[in-house]
C-alpha positions in Angstrom: 59.4 6.3 -37.4 59.4 3.4 -39.8 59.7 4.3 -43.4 58.3 1.9 -46.0 60.5 1.4 -49.1 59.3 2.9 -52.4 59.0 0.0 -54.8 58.2 0.3 -58.5 55.0 -1.5 -59.5 53.5 -2.4 -62.8 50.8 -0.1 -64.0 47.4 -1.6 -64.8 44.4 0.1 -66.4 42.8 2.5 -64.0 39.2 1.8 -62.8 38.4 5.5 -62.2 39.1 8.6 -64.3 42.3 10.3 -63.2 43.5 7.3 -61.3 46.8 5.6 -62.3 46.2 2.1 -60.9 44.0 -0.1 -58.8 44.4 1.3 -55.3 45.2 -2.1 -53.9 46.7 -3.8 -56.9 50.1 -4.1 -58.4 53.2 -5.4 -56.7 52.5 -3.5 -53.5 49.7 -6.0 -52.7 50.8 -9.5 -51.7 48.0 -11.3 -53.4 47.0 -9.1 -56.3 44.0 -7.9 -54.3 44.1 -6.6 -50.7 47.6 -6.9 -49.5 48.6 -8.1 -46.0 50.2 -4.8 -45.0 47.6 -2.1 -44.2 50.1 0.8 -44.2 51.3 -0.1 -47.6 47.7 -0.1 -48.9 47.3 3.3 -47.5 50.3 4.5 -49.4 48.8 3.2 -52.6 45.6 5.1 -51.8 47.5 8.3 -51.1 49.7 8.0 -54.2 47.3 6.7 -56.8 44.1 8.3 -55.8 45.3 11.7 -54.6 42.6 13.7 -56.4 39.9 11.6 -54.9 41.4 11.8 -51.4 41.8 15.5 -51.7 38.2 16.0 -53.0 36.9 14.2 -49.9 38.8 16.7 -47.6 37.6 19.6 -49.8 34.0 18.3 -49.4 34.4 18.6 -45.6 35.7 22.1 -45.9 33.0 23.2 -48.3 30.1 21.5 -46.5 27.2 23.7 -45.4 27.0 24.5 -41.6 26.3 21.5 -39.4 27.8 18.1 -39.1 29.6 16.1 -41.7 29.3 12.3 -42.0 32.4 10.7 -43.4 32.4 6.9 -44.1 33.7 4.3 -46.4 32.8 0.6 -46.6 34.1 -0.4 -43.2 34.8 3.1 -41.8 38.5 2.6 -41.2 40.7 2.8 -44.3 39.6 5.6 -46.6 37.8 7.3 -43.7 40.9 7.0 -41.6 43.1 8.6 -44.3 40.7 11.5 -45.0 40.2 12.1 -41.3 43.9 12.0 -40.6 44.5 14.6 -43.4 41.8 16.9 -42.0 43.0 16.6 -38.4 46.6 17.1 -39.5 45.8 20.2 -41.5 43.9 21.5 -38.5 47.0 21.3 -36.4 46.1 18.2 -34.3 49.3 16.5 -33.1 50.3 13.4 -35.0 50.2 11.2 -31.9 46.6 12.2 -31.3 45.7 11.7 -35.0 47.2 8.2 -34.8 45.4 7.3 -31.6 42.1 8.6 -33.0 42.6 6.3 -36.0 43.3 3.3 -33.7 40.0 3.8 -32.0 38.4 2.4 -35.2 39.3 -1.1 -34.1 37.6 -0.7 -30.8 34.5 0.9 -32.2 34.1 -1.1 -35.4 34.8 -4.6 -34.2 35.5 -7.6 -36.3 32.8 -9.9 -37.8 32.8 -13.4 -36.5 33.1 -14.9 -40.0 36.0 -12.6 -41.1 38.6 -14.2 -43.2 42.3 -14.3 -42.4 43.1 -11.1 -44.5 40.3 -9.2 -42.7 41.7 -10.3 -39.4 45.2 -9.3 -40.4 44.0 -5.8 -41.4 42.0 -5.5 -38.2 45.0 -6.3 -36.1 47.0 -3.6 -38.0 44.5 -0.9 -37.0 46.9 0.7 -34.6 48.7 4.0 -34.2 51.9 2.8 -35.9 50.0 2.2 -39.1 48.7 5.8 -39.3 52.1 7.1 -38.2 53.8 5.3 -41.1 51.1 6.7 -43.4 51.8 10.2 -42.2 55.5 9.7 -42.5 55.1 8.8 -46.1 52.9 11.9 -46.7 55.7 14.0 -45.2 58.6 12.4 -47.0 57.0 12.2 -50.4 54.8 15.3 -50.5 56.0 17.6 -47.8 53.0 17.1 -45.5 49.2 17.3 -45.6 49.0 20.8 -46.9 51.2 20.5 -49.9 49.6 17.1 -50.7 46.1 18.6 -50.7 47.0 21.8 -52.5 48.8 19.8 -55.2 45.7 17.6 -55.7 42.8 20.0 -55.9 42.3 21.8 -52.6 42.3 25.6 -53.0 44.0 28.0 -50.5 40.5 29.3 -49.6 39.5 25.8 -48.4 42.3 25.6 -45.8 40.9 28.1 -43.3 37.4 26.8 -43.8 38.6 23.2 -43.0 40.6 24.4 -40.0 37.7 26.4 -38.7 35.3 23.5 -39.1 37.6 20.9 -37.5 38.8 23.1 -34.7 35.3 24.5 -33.9 33.9 21.0 -33.8 36.7 19.8 -31.6 36.1 22.5 -29.1 32.3 22.2 -28.8 
């Protein structure tokens, strides 16, 4: 699996309490906004917004009985990361998690008037992007479980999440 290099980046003022930097800013982003490499953007989200990412997974675990709707602006990036963490924690094989993520491209489509950056990101919505993201999660944090526990998930949330995801997958 490809491993993205860890590069230091300058810190800018955070936009959100508890965040260390803009999730798509700093030297990791090619243009100071949304960078060209989608996997690299995902690493920034995981690293700089860990408490927020973990709180989204916890919300799934603690939701009342019934369905849970998970969505972000386009339904691919933050949604894909949170879904990948939940599925990984539930024991779904990595290859299946990555394939599930790649389905976003087929189901979301691309707007006709999309700019070049949006087109580049859309083309990167493939299993390799999520596999690189999961590799980073493993190498830097030891996997989904340590990442989530270190950033706000409680041990009691783990079986609740696994039960919800596994039950929903089987029905």
